[in-house]
Biopython code that builds the backbone (N, CA, C, O; Angstrom):
import numpy as np
from Bio.PDB.StructureBuilder import StructureBuilder

atoms = [
    (1, "MET", "N", (-3.639, -19.271, 2.278)),
    (1, "MET", "CA", (-3.505, -18.561, 3.128)),
    (1, "MET", "C", (-4.716, -18.163, 4.546)),
    (1, "MET", "O", (-4.924, -16.960, 4.388)),
    (2, "ILE", "N", (-5.095, -18.377, 5.110)),
    (2, "ILE", "CA", (-6.169, -18.192, 5.759)),
    (2, "ILE", "C", (-6.163, -16.585, 6.516)),
    (2, "ILE", "O", (-5.360, -16.009, 7.251)),
    (3, "GLU", "N", (-7.159, -16.308, 6.068)),
    (3, "GLU", "CA", (-7.520, -14.410, 6.406)),
    (3, "GLU", "C", (-8.025, -14.291, 7.757)),
    (3, "GLU", "O", (-9.131, -14.691, 8.120)),
    (4, "THR", "N", (-7.114, -13.691, 8.522)),
    (4, "THR", "CA", (-7.556, -13.348, 9.988)),
    (4, "THR", "C", (-7.988, -11.851, 10.134)),
    (4, "THR", "O", (-8.015, -11.105, 9.156)),
    (5, "LYS", "N", (-8.260, -11.520, 11.155)),
    (5, "LYS", "CA", (-8.692, -10.059, 11.325)),
    (5, "LYS", "C", (-7.883, -9.746, 12.891)),
    (5, "LYS", "O", (-7.665, -10.575, 13.774)),
    (6, "THR", "N", (-7.573, -8.428, 12.888)),
    (6, "THR", "CA", (-7.186, -8.085, 14.393)),
    (6, "THR", "C", (-8.340, -6.977, 14.803)),
    (6, "THR", "O", (-8.802, -6.130, 14.040)),
    (7, "LYS", "N", (-8.703, -7.183, 16.204)),
    (7, "LYS", "CA", (-9.668, -6.340, 16.595)),
    (7, "LYS", "C", (-8.617, -5.232, 17.113)),
    (7, "LYS", "O", (-7.641, -5.612, 17.760)),
    (8, "ARG", "N", (-8.788, -4.006, 16.862)),
    (8, "ARG", "CA", (-8.235, -3.054, 17.478)),
    (8, "ARG", "C", (-9.387, -2.028, 18.222)),
    (8, "ARG", "O", (-10.558, -1.815, 17.908)),
    (9, "ASN", "N", (-8.718, -1.587, 19.127)),
    (9, "ASN", "CA", (-9.751, -0.535, 19.843)),
    (9, "ASN", "C", (-9.884, 0.912, 18.966)),
    (9, "ASN", "O", (-9.143, 1.132, 18.008)),
    (10, "GLU", "N", (-10.766, 1.724, 19.347)),
    (10, "GLU", "CA", (-11.091, 2.965, 18.812)),
    (10, "GLU", "C", (-10.049, 3.805, 18.835)),
    (10, "GLU", "O", (-9.832, 4.449, 17.809)),
    (11, "GLU", "N", (-9.259, 3.967, 19.893)),
    (11, "GLU", "CA", (-8.109, 4.816, 20.059)),
    (11, "GLU", "C", (-7.002, 4.399, 19.100)),
    (11, "GLU", "O", (-6.476, 5.204, 18.332)),
    (12, "GLU", "N", (-6.674, 3.142, 19.170)),
    (12, "GLU", "CA", (-5.572, 2.543, 18.107)),
    (12, "GLU", "C", (-6.246, 3.034, 16.683)),
    (12, "GLU", "O", (-5.803, 3.971, 16.018)),
    (13, "LYS", "N", (-7.091, 2.449, 16.424)),
    (13, "LYS", "CA", (-7.478, 2.924, 15.035)),
    (13, "LYS", "C", (-7.125, 4.484, 14.632)),
    (13, "LYS", "O", (-6.587, 4.879, 13.597)),
    (14, "LYS", "N", (-7.704, 5.445, 16.045)),
    (14, "LYS", "CA", (-7.556, 6.513, 15.353)),
    (14, "LYS", "C", (-6.456, 7.234, 14.998)),
    (14, "LYS", "O", (-6.343, 8.132, 14.164)),
    (15, "LEU", "N", (-5.217, 6.460, 16.130)),
    (15, "LEU", "CA", (-3.900, 6.811, 15.843)),
    (15, "LEU", "C", (-3.262, 6.616, 14.492)),
    (15, "LEU", "O", (-2.614, 7.418, 13.819)),
    (16, "ILE", "N", (-3.655, 5.133, 14.207)),
    (16, "ILE", "CA", (-3.060, 4.610, 12.748)),
    (16, "ILE", "C", (-3.755, 5.480, 11.538)),
    (16, "ILE", "O", (-3.053, 6.017, 10.681)),
    (17, "LEU", "N", (-5.026, 5.567, 11.535)),
    (17, "LEU", "CA", (-5.493, 6.439, 10.635)),
    (17, "LEU", "C", (-5.216, 7.978, 10.557)),
    (17, "LEU", "O", (-5.499, 8.601, 9.534)),
    (18, "ASN", "N", (-4.638, 8.604, 11.689)),
    (18, "ASN", "CA", (-4.316, 10.037, 11.628)),
    (18, "ASN", "C", (-2.976, 9.896, 10.963)),
    (18, "ASN", "O", (-2.606, 10.741, 10.147)),
    (19, "ARG", "N", (-2.064, 8.617, 11.356)),
    (19, "ARG", "CA", (-0.893, 8.391, 10.751)),
    (19, "ARG", "C", (-1.258, 8.333, 9.033)),
    (19, "ARG", "O", (-0.761, 9.225, 8.346)),
    (20, "ILE", "N", (-1.779, 7.702, 8.625)),
    (20, "ILE", "CA", (-2.048, 7.151, 6.979)),
    (20, "ILE", "C", (-2.630, 8.679, 6.569)),
    (20, "ILE", "O", (-1.914, 9.249, 5.746)),
    (21, "ASN", "N", (-3.749, 9.390, 6.988)),
    (21, "ASN", "CA", (-3.875, 10.608, 6.529)),
    (21, "ASN", "C", (-2.513, 11.589, 6.570)),
    (21, "ASN", "O", (-2.337, 12.200, 5.516)),
    (22, "ARG", "N", (-1.778, 11.771, 7.353)),
    (22, "ARG", "CA", (-0.807, 12.530, 7.689)),
    (22, "ARG", "C", (0.504, 11.876, 6.131)),
    (22, "ARG", "O", (1.069, 12.553, 5.272)),
    (23, "ILE", "N", (0.527, 10.913, 6.290)),
    (23, "ILE", "CA", (1.206, 10.286, 5.206)),
    (23, "ILE", "C", (0.590, 10.851, 3.409)),
    (23, "ILE", "O", (1.128, 11.218, 2.365)),
    (24, "LYS", "N", (-0.508, 10.674, 3.803)),
    (24, "LYS", "CA", (-1.439, 10.882, 2.321)),
    (24, "LYS", "C", (-0.949, 12.421, 2.270)),
    (24, "LYS", "O", (-0.233, 12.719, 1.314)),
    (25, "GLY", "N", (-1.242, 13.337, 3.127)),
    (25, "GLY", "CA", (-0.916, 14.871, 2.946)),
    (25, "GLY", "C", (0.458, 14.705, 2.338)),
    (25, "GLY", "O", (0.633, 15.258, 1.252)),
    (26, "GLN", "N", (1.491, 14.007, 2.888)),
    (26, "GLN", "CA", (2.683, 14.544, 2.254)),
    (26, "GLN", "C", (3.046, 14.108, 0.952)),
    (26, "GLN", "O", (3.841, 14.674, 0.202)),
    (27, "LEU", "N", (2.270, 12.829, 0.684)),
    (27, "LEU", "CA", (2.380, 12.444, -0.920)),
    (27, "LEU", "C", (1.668, 13.749, -1.512)),
    (27, "LEU", "O", (2.255, 14.337, -2.420)),
    (28, "THR", "N", (0.619, 14.167, -1.120)),
    (28, "THR", "CA", (-0.114, 15.102, -2.128)),
    (28, "THR", "C", (0.705, 16.402, -2.310)),
    (28, "THR", "O", (0.570, 17.240, -3.202)),
    (29, "GLY", "N", (1.677, 16.396, -1.172)),
    (29, "GLY", "CA", (2.413, 17.830, -0.853)),
    (29, "GLY", "C", (3.498, 17.293, -2.270)),
    (29, "GLY", "O", (3.941, 18.084, -3.103)),
    (30, "ILE", "N", (3.671, 16.319, -2.272)),
    (30, "ILE", "CA", (5.016, 15.854, -3.397)),
    (30, "ILE", "C", (4.331, 16.029, -4.838)),
    (30, "ILE", "O", (4.732, 16.650, -5.822)),
    (31, "GLU", "N", (3.442, 15.455, -4.682)),
    (31, "GLU", "CA", (2.655, 15.467, -6.032)),
    (31, "GLU", "C", (2.848, 17.216, -6.273)),
    (31, "GLU", "O", (3.642, 17.524, -7.162)),
    (32, "LYS", "N", (2.309, 18.105, -5.684)),
    (32, "LYS", "CA", (2.085, 19.353, -5.917)),
    (32, "LYS", "C", (3.563, 19.942, -6.396)),
    (32, "LYS", "O", (3.654, 20.709, -7.355)),
    (33, "MET", "N", (4.598, 19.543, -5.701)),
    (33, "MET", "CA", (5.655, 19.814, -6.006)),
    (33, "MET", "C", (6.327, 19.608, -7.260)),
    (33, "MET", "O", (6.873, 20.522, -7.877)),
    (34, "ILE", "N", (6.288, 18.403, -7.642)),
    (34, "ILE", "CA", (6.331, 17.952, -9.020)),
    (34, "ILE", "C", (5.652, 18.600, -10.043)),
    (34, "ILE", "O", (6.170, 18.818, -11.138)),
    (35, "ASN", "N", (4.120, 19.032, -9.640)),
    (35, "ASN", "CA", (3.567, 19.679, -10.641)),
    (35, "ASN", "C", (3.958, 21.255, -10.549)),
    (35, "ASN", "O", (3.450, 21.993, -11.393)),
    (36, "ASN", "N", (4.684, 21.722, -9.739)),
    (36, "ASN", "CA", (5.167, 22.866, -9.605)),
    (36, "ASN", "C", (6.548, 23.202, -9.929)),
    (36, "ASN", "O", (7.022, 24.332, -9.811)),
    (37, "ASP", "N", (7.292, 21.975, -10.423)),
    (37, "ASP", "CA", (8.695, 21.897, -10.893)),
    (37, "ASP", "C", (9.542, 22.367, -9.912)),
    (37, "ASP", "O", (10.451, 23.175, -10.099)),
    (38, "THR", "N", (9.192, 21.780, -8.714)),
    (38, "THR", "CA", (10.021, 22.188, -7.404)),
    (38, "THR", "C", (11.430, 21.418, -7.743)),
    (38, "THR", "O", (11.428, 20.475, -8.534)),
    (39, "ASP", "N", (12.549, 21.838, -7.148)),
    (39, "ASP", "CA", (13.908, 21.448, -7.317)),
    (39, "ASP", "C", (14.034, 20.061, -6.690)),
    (39, "ASP", "O", (13.455, 19.752, -5.649)),
    (40, "CYS", "N", (14.952, 19.115, -7.499)),
    (40, "CYS", "CA", (15.123, 17.717, -6.829)),
    (40, "CYS", "C", (15.428, 17.750, -5.516)),
    (40, "CYS", "O", (14.643, 17.142, -4.789)),
    (41, "ASN", "N", (16.354, 18.294, -4.999)),
    (41, "ASN", "CA", (16.698, 18.179, -3.387)),
    (41, "ASN", "C", (15.195, 18.023, -2.645)),
    (41, "ASN", "O", (14.705, 17.193, -1.879)),
    (42, "ASN", "N", (14.763, 19.164, -3.231)),
    (42, "ASN", "CA", (13.550, 19.624, -1.935)),
    (42, "ASN", "C", (12.326, 18.198, -2.264)),
    (42, "ASN", "O", (11.553, 17.683, -1.456)),
    (43, "VAL", "N", (12.466, 17.974, -3.247)),
    (43, "VAL", "CA", (11.464, 16.686, -3.509)),
    (43, "VAL", "C", (11.846, 15.446, -2.807)),
    (43, "VAL", "O", (11.093, 14.569, -2.383)),
    (44, "LEU", "N", (13.201, 15.512, -2.749)),
    (44, "LEU", "CA", (14.075, 14.300, -2.354)),
    (44, "LEU", "C", (13.688, 14.271, -0.879)),
    (44, "LEU", "O", (13.178, 13.313, -0.299)),
    (45, "ILE", "N", (14.005, 15.464, -0.349)),
    (45, "ILE", "CA", (14.112, 15.597, 1.259)),
    (45, "ILE", "C", (12.581, 14.993, 1.493)),
    (45, "ILE", "O", (12.507, 14.134, 2.371)),
    (46, "GLN", "N", (11.346, 15.347, 0.803)),
    (46, "GLN", "CA", (10.232, 15.209, 1.159)),
    (46, "GLN", "C", (9.921, 13.496, 1.214)),
    (46, "GLN", "O", (9.280, 12.882, 2.067)),
    (47, "THR", "N", (10.529, 13.035, 0.141)),
    (47, "THR", "CA", (10.221, 11.773, -0.269)),
    (47, "THR", "C", (10.888, 10.760, 1.194)),
    (47, "THR", "O", (10.407, 9.724, 1.652)),
    (48, "VAL", "N", (11.944, 11.406, 1.584)),
    (48, "VAL", "CA", (12.638, 10.816, 2.643)),
    (48, "VAL", "C", (11.894, 10.963, 3.975)),
    (48, "VAL", "O", (12.147, 10.149, 4.862)),
    (49, "ALA", "N", (11.028, 11.901, 4.180)),
    (49, "ALA", "CA", (9.729, 12.440, 5.213)),
    (49, "ALA", "C", (8.792, 11.537, 4.870)),
    (49, "ALA", "O", (8.256, 11.154, 5.910)),
    (50, "VAL", "N", (8.369, 11.053, 4.010)),
    (50, "VAL", "CA", (7.478, 9.629, 3.771)),
    (50, "VAL", "C", (7.806, 8.709, 3.998)),
    (50, "VAL", "O", (7.077, 7.956, 4.643)),
    (51, "GLU", "N", (9.200, 8.274, 3.535)),
    (51, "GLU", "CA", (9.593, 7.135, 3.814)),
    (51, "GLU", "C", (9.855, 6.805, 5.508)),
    (51, "GLU", "O", (9.783, 5.643, 5.909)),
    (52, "LYS", "N", (10.099, 7.705, 6.248)),
    (52, "LYS", "CA", (10.176, 7.751, 7.516)),
    (52, "LYS", "C", (8.766, 7.619, 8.338)),
    (52, "LYS", "O", (8.660, 6.860, 9.301)),
    (53, "SER", "N", (7.936, 8.253, 7.966)),
    (53, "SER", "CA", (6.565, 8.509, 8.322)),
    (53, "SER", "C", (6.126, 6.639, 8.047)),
    (53, "SER", "O", (5.906, 5.874, 8.986)),
    (54, "VAL", "N", (6.092, 6.316, 6.879)),
    (54, "VAL", "CA", (5.703, 4.890, 6.727)),
    (54, "VAL", "C", (6.403, 4.136, 7.729)),
    (54, "VAL", "O", (5.691, 3.462, 8.473)),
    (55, "LYS", "N", (7.426, 4.109, 7.877)),
    (55, "LYS", "CA", (8.283, 3.201, 8.803)),
    (55, "LYS", "C", (8.030, 3.317, 10.133)),
    (55, "LYS", "O", (8.275, 2.414, 10.933)),
    (56, "SER", "N", (7.540, 4.406, 10.434)),
    (56, "SER", "CA", (7.200, 4.921, 12.090)),
    (56, "SER", "C", (5.887, 3.964, 12.324)),
    (56, "SER", "O", (5.657, 3.266, 13.311)),
    (57, "LEU", "N", (4.997, 4.144, 11.003)),
    (57, "LEU", "CA", (3.454, 3.465, 11.125)),
    (57, "LEU", "C", (3.848, 1.986, 11.134)),
    (57, "LEU", "O", (3.473, 1.263, 12.057)),
    (58, "ALA", "N", (4.344, 1.677, 10.469)),
    (58, "ALA", "CA", (4.844, 0.238, 10.460)),
    (58, "ALA", "C", (5.338, -0.537, 11.821)),
    (58, "ALA", "O", (5.021, -1.611, 12.332)),
    (59, "ASN", "N", (6.180, 0.410, 12.138)),
    (59, "ASN", "CA", (6.984, 0.123, 13.643)),
    (59, "ASN", "C", (5.846, 0.105, 14.816)),
    (59, "ASN", "O", (5.968, -0.691, 15.747)),
    (60, "PHE", "N", (4.681, 1.046, 14.747)),
    (60, "PHE", "CA", (3.889, 1.176, 15.573)),
    (60, "PHE", "C", (3.052, 0.006, 15.423)),
    (60, "PHE", "O", (2.864, -0.613, 16.470)),
    (61, "ILE", "N", (2.491, -0.458, 14.356)),
    (61, "ILE", "CA", (1.585, -1.791, 14.113)),
    (61, "ILE", "C", (2.449, -2.891, 14.413)),
    (61, "ILE", "O", (1.866, -3.770, 15.046)),
    (62, "LEU", "N", (3.648, -3.125, 14.163)),
    (62, "LEU", "CA", (4.441, -4.250, 14.546)),
    (62, "LEU", "C", (4.239, -4.435, 16.185)),
    (62, "LEU", "O", (3.925, -5.504, 16.709)),
    (63, "GLU", "N", (4.472, -3.226, 16.876)),
    (63, "GLU", "CA", (4.839, -2.904, 18.728)),
    (63, "GLU", "C", (3.533, -3.627, 18.954)),
    (63, "GLU", "O", (3.692, -4.615, 19.671)),
    (64, "ASN", "N", (2.135, -3.406, 18.509)),
    (64, "ASN", "CA", (1.028, -3.703, 18.841)),
    (64, "ASN", "C", (0.692, -4.982, 18.348)),
    (64, "ASN", "O", (-0.133, -5.624, 18.999)),
    (65, "HIS", "N", (1.148, -5.452, 17.372)),
    (65, "HIS", "CA", (1.249, -6.855, 16.852)),
    (65, "HIS", "C", (1.860, -7.701, 17.848)),
    (65, "HIS", "O", (1.221, -8.645, 18.312)),
    (66, "LEU", "N", (2.912, -7.477, 18.181)),
    (66, "LEU", "CA", (3.609, -8.102, 19.352)),
    (66, "LEU", "C", (3.028, -8.224, 20.434)),
    (66, "LEU", "O", (2.850, -9.401, 20.749)),
    (67, "TYR", "N", (2.563, -7.295, 21.313)),
    (67, "TYR", "CA", (2.053, -7.136, 22.649)),
    (67, "TYR", "C", (0.790, -7.463, 22.456)),
    (67, "TYR", "O", (0.169, -7.558, 23.514)),
    (68, "LYS", "N", (0.007, -7.728, 21.240)),
    (68, "LYS", "CA", (-1.300, -8.222, 21.616)),
    (68, "LYS", "C", (-1.454, -9.681, 20.943)),
    (68, "LYS", "O", (-1.725, -10.720, 21.544)),
    (69, "CYS", "N", (-1.222, -9.527, 19.575)),
    (69, "CYS", "CA", (-1.486, -10.630, 18.709)),
    (69, "CYS", "C", (-0.366, -12.217, 19.098)),
    (69, "CYS", "O", (-0.791, -13.343, 19.356)),
    (70, "VAL", "N", (0.860, -11.845, 19.028)),
    (70, "VAL", "CA", (1.950, -12.539, 19.635)),
    (70, "VAL", "C", (1.677, -13.234, 20.578)),
    (70, "VAL", "O", (1.598, -14.462, 20.627)),
    (71, "ALA", "N", (1.494, -12.341, 21.508)),
    (71, "ALA", "CA", (1.751, -12.919, 23.108)),
    (71, "ALA", "C", (0.412, -13.457, 23.296)),
    (71, "ALA", "O", (0.458, -14.594, 23.766)),
    (72, "ASN", "N", (-0.636, -13.070, 23.110)),
    (72, "ASN", "CA", (-2.144, -13.833, 22.858)),
    (72, "ASN", "C", (-1.921, -15.546, 22.296)),
    (72, "ASN", "O", (-2.370, -16.598, 22.750)),
    (73, "ASP", "N", (-0.975, -15.238, 21.050)),
    (73, "ASP", "CA", (-1.272, -16.528, 20.391)),
    (73, "ASP", "C", (-0.414, -17.564, 21.153)),
    (73, "ASP", "O", (-0.746, -18.721, 21.414)),
    (74, "LEU", "N", (0.880, -16.875, 21.499)),
    (74, "LEU", "CA", (1.683, -18.017, 22.236)),
    (74, "LEU", "C", (1.147, -18.628, 23.714)),
    (74, "LEU", "O", (1.236, -19.796, 24.092)),
    (75, "LYS", "N", (0.438, -17.236, 24.587)),
    (75, "LYS", "CA", (-0.451, -17.996, 25.834)),
    (75, "LYS", "C", (-1.154, -19.137, 25.415)),
    (75, "LYS", "O", (-1.283, -20.116, 26.151)),
    (76, "ASP", "N", (-1.728, -19.059, 24.010)),
    (76, "ASP", "CA", (-2.681, -19.975, 23.741)),
    (76, "ASP", "C", (-2.303, -21.540, 23.154)),
    (76, "ASP", "O", (-3.004, -22.539, 22.997)),
    (77, "GLY", "N", (-0.928, -21.278, 22.920)),
    (77, "GLY", "CA", (-0.130, -22.530, 22.492)),
    (77, "GLY", "C", (0.036, -22.349, 21.025)),
    (77, "GLY", "O", (0.448, -23.368, 20.471)),
    (78, "HIS", "N", (-0.128, -21.551, 20.415)),
    (78, "HIS", "CA", (-0.008, -21.526, 18.842)),
    (78, "HIS", "C", (1.407, -21.206, 18.509)),
    (78, "HIS", "O", (1.734, -20.026, 18.385)),
    (79, "SER", "N", (2.486, -22.402, 18.317)),
    (79, "SER", "CA", (3.646, -21.837, 17.923)),
    (79, "SER", "C", (3.877, -21.531, 16.630)),
    (79, "SER", "O", (5.031, -21.246, 16.312)),
    (80, "LYS", "N", (2.915, -21.529, 15.713)),
    (80, "LYS", "CA", (3.093, -21.264, 14.128)),
    (80, "LYS", "C", (3.014, -19.650, 14.129)),
    (80, "LYS", "O", (3.163, -19.143, 13.017)),
    (81, "THR", "N", (2.854, -18.986, 14.943)),
    (81, "THR", "CA", (2.826, -17.381, 15.259)),
    (81, "THR", "C", (4.578, -16.994, 15.366)),
    (81, "THR", "O", (4.932, -15.881, 14.977)),
    (82, "ILE", "N", (5.485, -17.851, 15.841)),
    (82, "ILE", "CA", (6.999, -17.720, 15.925)),
    (82, "ILE", "C", (7.476, -17.644, 14.091)),
    (82, "ILE", "O", (8.148, -16.762, 13.557)),
    (83, "ASP", "N", (6.921, -18.764, 13.495)),
    (83, "ASP", "CA", (6.997, -18.588, 11.936)),
    (83, "ASP", "C", (6.664, -17.448, 11.453)),
    (83, "ASP", "O", (7.425, -16.859, 10.685)),
    (84, "GLU", "N", (5.768, -17.065, 11.728)),
    (84, "GLU", "CA", (5.004, -15.861, 10.927)),
    (84, "GLU", "C", (5.733, -14.640, 11.130)),
    (84, "GLU", "O", (5.723, -13.716, 10.317)),
    (85, "LEU", "N", (6.484, -14.635, 12.418)),
    (85, "LEU", "CA", (6.861, -13.201, 13.022)),
    (85, "LEU", "C", (8.148, -13.422, 12.306)),
    (85, "LEU", "O", (8.485, -12.499, 11.565)),
    (86, "ILE", "N", (8.909, -14.419, 12.372)),
    (86, "ILE", "CA", (10.199, -14.442, 11.531)),
    (86, "ILE", "C", (10.073, -14.331, 10.314)),
    (86, "ILE", "O", (11.120, -14.048, 9.731)),
    (87, "ASP", "N", (8.870, -14.488, 9.480)),
    (87, "ASP", "CA", (8.763, -14.205, 8.252)),
    (87, "ASP", "C", (8.624, -12.566, 8.077)),
    (87, "ASP", "O", (9.098, -11.977, 7.105)),
    (88, "LEU", "N", (7.977, -11.969, 9.046)),
    (88, "LEU", "CA", (7.673, -10.575, 9.420)),
    (88, "LEU", "C", (8.923, -9.682, 9.038)),
    (88, "LEU", "O", (9.083, -8.868, 8.128)),
    (89, "PHE", "N", (9.828, -10.161, 10.148)),
    (89, "PHE", "CA", (11.310, -9.506, 10.222)),
    (89, "PHE", "C", (11.901, -9.675, 9.244)),
    (89, "PHE", "O", (12.714, -8.780, 9.015)),
    (90, "LYS", "N", (11.832, -10.883, 8.144)),
    (90, "LYS", "CA", (12.681, -11.056, 6.857)),
    (90, "LYS", "C", (12.140, -9.957, 6.096)),
    (90, "LYS", "O", (12.928, -9.285, 5.431)),
    (91, "ARG", "N", (10.820, -9.653, 6.095)),
    (91, "ARG", "CA", (10.226, -8.558, 5.095)),
    (91, "ARG", "C", (10.842, -7.255, 5.450)),
    (91, "ARG", "O", (11.340, -6.557, 4.567)),
    (92, "PHE", "N", (10.833, -6.899, 6.667)),
    (92, "PHE", "CA", (11.467, -5.558, 7.213)),
    (92, "PHE", "C", (12.921, -5.328, 6.837)),
    (92, "PHE", "O", (13.472, -4.278, 6.508)),
    (93, "ASN", "N", (13.318, -6.318, 6.939)),
    (93, "ASN", "CA", (14.942, -6.334, 6.466)),
    (93, "ASN", "C", (15.423, -6.500, 5.151)),
    (93, "ASN", "O", (16.587, -6.384, 4.767)),
    (94, "ASN", "N", (14.262, -6.826, 4.396)),
    (94, "ASN", "CA", (14.601, -6.462, 2.940)),
    (94, "ASN", "C", (14.321, -5.337, 1.858)),
    (94, "ASN", "O", (14.813, -5.426, 0.734)),
]
sb = StructureBuilder()
sb.init_structure("model")
sb.init_model(0)
sb.init_chain("A")
sb.init_seg("    ")
for serial, (resi, resn, name, xyz) in enumerate(atoms, 1):
    if name == "N":
        sb.init_residue(resn, " ", resi, " ")
    sb.init_atom(name, np.array(xyz, "f"), 0.0, 1.0, " ", f" {name:<3s}", serial, name[0])
structure = sb.get_structure()
């Protein structure tokens, strides 16, 4: 597989990195809950919050991918992008 890069502007990077830092904070909170013997229900509620945050991050990146990378590739006649996109959606649904 050829390694490609995606150029992101500083605002987009900032938004993504803020979300990642929030997720890190949520995970650290769960770690503290485990160390403090917090009851299972509260830990599980927090794990669902992390899952939703990760999905939200993935959706944000996917949306930008569609509007930027995929749109530009199709405009430039790179039809292999459709195959890559189909593979991405298959991964999202598993």
